[in-house]
Each structure stands twice: as C-alpha cells, then as structure tokens.
C-alpha positions in Angstrom: 184.6 65.7 102.2 181.8 67.9 103.9 179.5 70.0 102.3 177.4 72.9 104.0 175.2 73.5 101.3 173.9 76.8 103.0 177.4 78.4 102.5 178.2 77.3 98.9 177.6 79.1 95.7 174.3 78.8 93.8 175.5 77.1 91.4 176.7 74.3 93.8 174.1 74.5 95.7 171.6 74.0 92.6 173.7 70.9 91.5 173.7 69.2 94.8 171.0 69.7 95.5 169.4 67.6 92.8 171.3 64.8 94.3 169.6 65.1 97.4 166.4 65.6 96.5 167.0 62.0 94.8 168.2 60.9 98.2 164.9 62.0 99.7 162.9 60.8 97.3 164.5 57.0 97.9 164.0 57.1 101.6 160.5 58.8 101.4 159.7 55.2 99.4 160.6 52.8 102.5 157.7 52.0 103.7 158.3 54.2 107.3 158.6 57.2 105.2 161.0 60.2 106.1 160.8 62.6 108.7 162.9 66.0 108.6 165.5 65.6 111.7 166.1 62.1 110.7 166.5 63.0 107.1 169.2 65.8 108.1 171.1 63.2 110.0 171.1 60.9 106.9 172.3 63.2 105.1 174.9 64.6 107.3 176.2 60.7 107.1 176.7 61.1 103.1 178.7 64.6 103.9 175.5 67.0 103.8 175.0 69.7 106.2 171.8 71.1 106.0 169.9 72.8 108.5 166.2 72.9 108.7 165.7 75.9 107.3 167.2 74.3 104.0 165.6 70.4 104.0 162.0 71.4 105.3 161.6 74.1 102.0 162.6 71.5 100.0 160.4 68.7 101.5 157.6 71.4 101.0 158.3 72.3 97.4 158.7 68.3 96.8 155.3 68.3 97.7 153.9 70.8 96.0 155.3 69.4 93.1 153.4 66.4 93.9 156.3 64.2 94.7 155.6 64.2 98.3 152.7 63.7 100.8 152.5 64.0 104.5 150.5 63.4 107.2 150.9 64.1 110.6 153.1 61.4 112.8 151.6 58.9 115.0 154.0 60.0 117.5 152.2 63.8 117.6 153.5 66.7 118.2 154.6 69.0 115.1 156.8 66.2 113.2 155.2 65.1 110.1 155.9 61.9 107.6 156.5 62.4 104.3 156.1 59.3 101.4 156.1 59.3 97.9 153.6 59.7 95.7 153.4 57.8 92.4 154.4 60.8 90.5 157.1 61.0 93.0 158.3 56.8 92.4 158.0 58.1 88.4 160.2 61.2 88.8 162.5 58.6 91.1 162.7 55.7 89.0 163.5 58.4 85.4 166.2 59.9 87.8 167.3 56.6 88.7 167.9 56.0 84.9 169.3 58.9 83.8 171.7 58.9 86.3 172.8 55.7 85.6 173.3 56.7 82.1 175.3 59.6 83.2 177.4 58.0 85.7 178.6 55.6 82.5 179.7 58.8 80.9 181.6 60.2 83.4 182.9 57.5 84.7 184.1 54.8 82.0 186.8 52.8 84.2 
C-alpha cells in the first residue's frame, strides 16, 4: 500500500509522521547522513510518497528541535546534509525502545 501523506487526513498524517521522523533519524545516524532527495526516495521504497514541500519542513523542524544538524554538501549547490545530533541519538534510542515495547503489545504472536 502506498501512502500519500499529503492527501491523508490530519490524524493519519500525525500518526505516520512519527514513523517517518524515526526513519529519518535512523538514516541520519549513518556516517553519510541524509540529503532530502535521497530521503524522499528511501521513504518511497517503504511505501511513503512525500514531496519536498512535506519533507523539508519536517527536516527543518527536527533541526530546530536539536535532533539534526545540517551543513552544506561537499558537492556544493543547495544540497544540505543532515546528521543526527547527540540529542537526536537519545530520541532515536528512546523511540526504538518504546516501539519494541509497543510492538510486543499490538502484535502478540
């Protein structure tokens, strides 16, 4: 199922937005960090369709929250590379822990 986050109701956007933020933090923790266009494609592989107009404000709010830090790409141009911060790593660890606990409850196979 493909999720077009921009055309869903607000409650579903909020629910899935948390999963997307976790996914961004996960990849931002990798050495290369993330670039917006790459992240859009990565999310598409997982069934989410986000436009730059949805993803970039999300990245900016995550940076404002202190979870990400961006810098100009070494390749130049307007590209920015987003990397996880220590605060973002703490948030990701907590989210992973709570996701595991929740998964055990909602999928008790």
